[in-house]
C-alpha positions as CSV (number, residue, x, y, z in Angstrom):
1,M,0.0,0.0,0.0
2,G,1.4,3.4,-1.0
3,T,0.6,7.0,0.0
4,S,-1.0,9.9,-1.8
5,L,1.9,12.2,-0.7
6,H,4.1,13.8,-3.3
7,P,7.8,14.7,-2.8
8,P,9.4,16.7,-1.5
9,Q,7.8,16.9,2.0
10,L,9.0,19.6,4.4
11,I,9.6,18.9,8.1
12,T,10.3,21.8,10.5
13,N,11.7,22.2,13.9
14,S,12.6,18.6,14.6
15,R,14.8,17.8,17.7
16,T,17.7,16.0,16.1
17,L,20.8,14.1,17.2
18,Y,23.1,13.2,14.3
19,L,26.4,11.2,14.7
20,V,29.1,9.6,12.5
21,W,31.4,7.0,14.1
22,V,34.0,4.3,13.4
23,P,32.5,0.8,13.9
24,A,33.8,-2.1,15.9
25,D,33.5,-4.5,12.9
26,P,34.4,-2.7,9.7
27,D,34.1,-5.9,7.6
28,A,30.5,-6.4,8.8
29,V,29.6,-2.9,7.8
30,A,31.1,-3.4,4.3
31,T,28.8,-6.4,3.8
32,L,25.8,-4.1,4.2
33,V,26.8,-1.9,1.2
34,P,25.6,-3.4,-2.1
35,E,27.7,-4.1,-5.1
36,G,28.0,-1.0,-7.2
37,L,28.6,1.3,-4.2
38,T,31.8,1.6,-2.2
39,P,31.9,2.0,1.5
40,A,34.0,4.8,3.0
41,G,37.6,3.8,3.7
42,D,37.2,3.9,7.5
43,R,33.8,2.1,7.1
44,S,32.2,4.9,9.1
45,C,28.6,4.7,10.1
46,Y,25.9,7.3,10.8
47,I,22.7,7.7,12.8
48,N,19.9,10.2,13.0
49,Q,17.7,10.0,16.1
50,Y,15.0,12.7,15.9
51,V,11.6,13.7,17.1
52,V,8.8,15.8,15.4
53,D,6.6,16.9,18.3
54,G,3.6,18.1,16.4
55,P,1.6,17.4,13.3
56,D,1.8,21.1,12.3
57,Q,5.6,20.6,11.7
58,T,5.2,18.9,8.4
59,S,3.8,19.9,5.0
60,A,1.7,16.7,4.7
61,V,-1.9,17.8,4.7
62,G,-5.3,16.3,3.8
63,A,-6.4,12.7,4.1
64,E,-2.9,11.4,4.9
65,T,-0.4,13.2,7.2
66,F,2.9,12.2,8.9
67,G,1.5,13.5,12.1
68,S,3.8,13.9,15.1
69,Y,6.4,11.1,14.9
70,S,9.9,9.9,15.9
71,L,12.5,8.2,13.7
72,T,15.8,6.5,13.9
73,Y,17.7,5.7,10.8
74,L,21.3,4.6,10.3
75,G,23.7,3.2,7.7
76,A,27.1,3.4,6.1
77,N,29.0,6.3,4.6
78,L,30.1,5.9,1.0
79,S,33.2,6.7,-1.0
80,G,33.2,8.8,-4.2
81,L,29.8,10.3,-3.8
82,D,30.5,13.4,-1.7
83,T,28.3,16.5,-2.1
84,E,29.9,19.7,-3.3
85,A,30.6,20.6,0.3
86,G,32.5,17.3,0.9
87,V,29.8,15.6,2.9
88,P,29.8,11.8,2.0
89,G,27.0,10.1,0.3
90,R,25.2,7.7,2.6
91,W,23.5,4.3,2.2
92,W,20.6,3.5,4.4
93,T,20.7,0.1,6.2
94,H,18.0,0.4,8.9
95,Y,15.0,2.7,9.4
96,Y,12.5,2.7,12.3
97,N,9.7,5.2,12.2
98,S,6.7,5.6,14.6
99,S,4.5,6.9,11.7
100,D,3.0,4.3,9.4
101,V,2.3,7.0,6.7
102,M,5.8,8.2,6.7
103,T,7.2,4.7,6.7
104,R,5.2,3.9,3.5
105,Y,6.3,7.3,2.0
106,A,9.9,6.4,2.7
107,R,9.5,2.9,1.3
108,E,8.2,4.3,-2.0
109,H,11.5,6.2,-2.3
110,G,13.6,3.1,-1.8
111,V,14.4,3.4,1.9
112,P,14.8,0.0,3.5
113,T,12.0,0.4,6.1
114,G,11.8,-2.1,8.9
115,E,9.3,-2.6,11.6
116,S,7.9,0.4,13.4
117,G,10.0,2.0,16.1
118,R,9.9,4.7,18.7
119,T,12.7,7.2,19.5
120,V,12.8,9.3,22.7
121,L,15.1,12.3,23.2
122,A,15.2,13.5,26.8
123,L,17.3,16.5,27.7
124,D,17.7,16.9,31.5
125,D,20.0,19.8,32.6
126,D,23.0,19.3,30.3
127,V,22.6,15.6,29.6
128,L,20.8,14.4,26.5
129,V,19.7,10.7,26.3
130,A,18.4,9.5,22.9
131,T,16.9,6.0,23.0
132,T,15.6,4.0,20.1
133,H,13.0,1.3,20.8
134,V,12.1,-1.4,18.3
135,G,9.8,-4.3,19.0
136,G,9.1,-3.0,22.5
137,R,12.7,-2.9,23.7
138,P,15.5,-0.4,23.6
139,V,18.1,-1.2,21.0
140,I,20.3,1.9,20.8
141,R,21.0,4.5,23.5
142,T,23.1,7.6,22.9
143,T,24.2,9.9,25.8
144,A,25.7,13.3,25.2
145,R,26.5,16.4,27.2
146,V,24.7,19.4,25.6
147,R,24.5,23.1,26.3
148,V,22.2,24.7,23.8
149,G,23.4,28.2,24.7
150,T,23.3,30.4,21.7
151,P,22.6,28.0,18.8
152,Q,24.7,28.2,15.6
153,R,22.8,28.3,12.3
154,V,24.1,25.8,9.8
155,A,22.7,24.8,6.4
156,G,23.6,22.4,3.6
157,Q,22.5,19.2,1.8
158,L,22.7,15.6,2.8
159,R,22.9,12.9,0.2
160,Y,21.3,9.5,0.6
161,I,21.5,6.7,-2.0
162,T,18.5,4.3,-2.2
163,R,17.5,1.6,-4.7
164,R,14.2,1.3,-6.6
165,D,13.5,-1.3,-9.2
166,E,17.2,-2.5,-9.1
167,E,18.4,1.1,-9.9
168,F,20.3,3.3,-7.5
169,V,18.7,6.7,-6.8
170,S,20.4,9.7,-5.4
171,G,18.4,12.0,-3.2
172,R,19.4,15.5,-2.0
173,Y,18.0,16.5,1.4
174,P,18.5,20.2,2.0
175,Y,18.4,21.3,5.7
176,V,18.7,24.4,7.9
177,A,19.4,23.7,11.6
178,D,20.2,25.5,14.8
179,V,22.8,23.4,16.6
180,A,23.7,23.5,20.2
181,E,26.6,25.7,21.2
182,E,28.4,22.8,23.2
183,F,28.1,19.1,22.3
184,E,30.1,16.1,23.5
185,V,29.1,12.4,23.0
186,L,29.5,10.5,26.3
187,S,28.5,7.0,25.2
188,M,26.8,5.2,22.4
189,E,25.3,1.8,23.3
190,F,23.9,-0.9,21.0
191,L,21.9,-2.8,23.5
192,A,20.7,-5.9,21.7
193,P,23.4,-8.2,20.2
194,D,20.7,-10.2,18.5
195,H,19.3,-7.1,16.6
196,P,20.4,-6.3,13.0
197,T,21.6,-2.9,14.1
198,Y,24.3,-4.5,16.2
199,L,26.5,-4.9,13.2
200,L,27.0,-1.1,13.2
201,R,28.0,-0.9,16.9
202,P,30.9,1.5,17.6
203,A,34.5,0.6,18.2
204,D,35.9,0.8,21.8
205,P,37.1,3.4,22.6
206,L,34.2,5.3,21.0
207,T,35.5,7.3,18.0
208,V,32.9,9.9,16.9
209,T,34.1,11.8,13.8
210,F,31.1,14.1,13.4
211,G,28.0,15.0,15.4
212,F,25.6,17.6,16.6
213,Y,22.4,18.2,18.5
214,A,19.9,20.5,17.0
215,P,16.9,21.6,19.1
216,S,15.5,22.9,15.8
217,M,16.2,21.4,12.3
218,T,14.2,21.9,9.1
219,F,14.6,19.7,6.0
220,C,13.0,18.4,2.8
221,Y,12.4,14.7,2.4
222,P,13.7,14.1,-0.2
223,G,14.6,17.2,-2.3
224,G,16.3,16.7,-5.7
225,E,16.1,13.1,-6.6
226,G,17.1,11.1,-9.7
227,P,19.0,8.0,-11.0
228,L,22.6,7.9,-9.8
229,G,24.7,9.7,-12.4
230,S,21.8,11.9,-13.7
231,E,21.4,15.6,-13.3
232,H,19.9,15.2,-9.9
233,G,21.9,12.2,-9.0
234,S,25.4,13.4,-10.1
């Protein structure tokens, strides 16, 4: 079953935690990248844990809407597909959304959607805890020290590669975000060794190569989109 929603869809003011890290098992991560794409040399992985608190924060209107929702997605960085700003292209491996409508919308664009999930971001004083629940149990928990202070405005594009009808598709996801003034990852725990996401668990000691917390992030889902190598997918 598909949706009646047309791309791109706009999401505003999400609370977002985004990280890139070096994995404990680089060979396992490489097996998740399909033939035709090349994983990053360090086999780095990424995660986005975010929450959209209200249905009025999305452009979806009418009979079907995303509603308020939470989402965790993660995957592997790629080599040779950087954006103009040097941000690596990324391959989705796992996707857990609390909104059935948005899950179906993402699936139509080649995202490997799994079972539904629930993500909770709790900021208490200066400690942020982001927990991803799948199948009724916590599977990923990220803890960071955060001081929002005077947020810094950042903007750009992320690039995600999906596959539809055996063809790779490149999607550009423009964003504008206000990121916390101070941010430090304290821990990143993959809590369920029997869960598929465990293949992407971080190395010990934890090596985070990029990350931020944004109390407000706005983006299109997706923006420019086309076959890999085309005008939109170059």
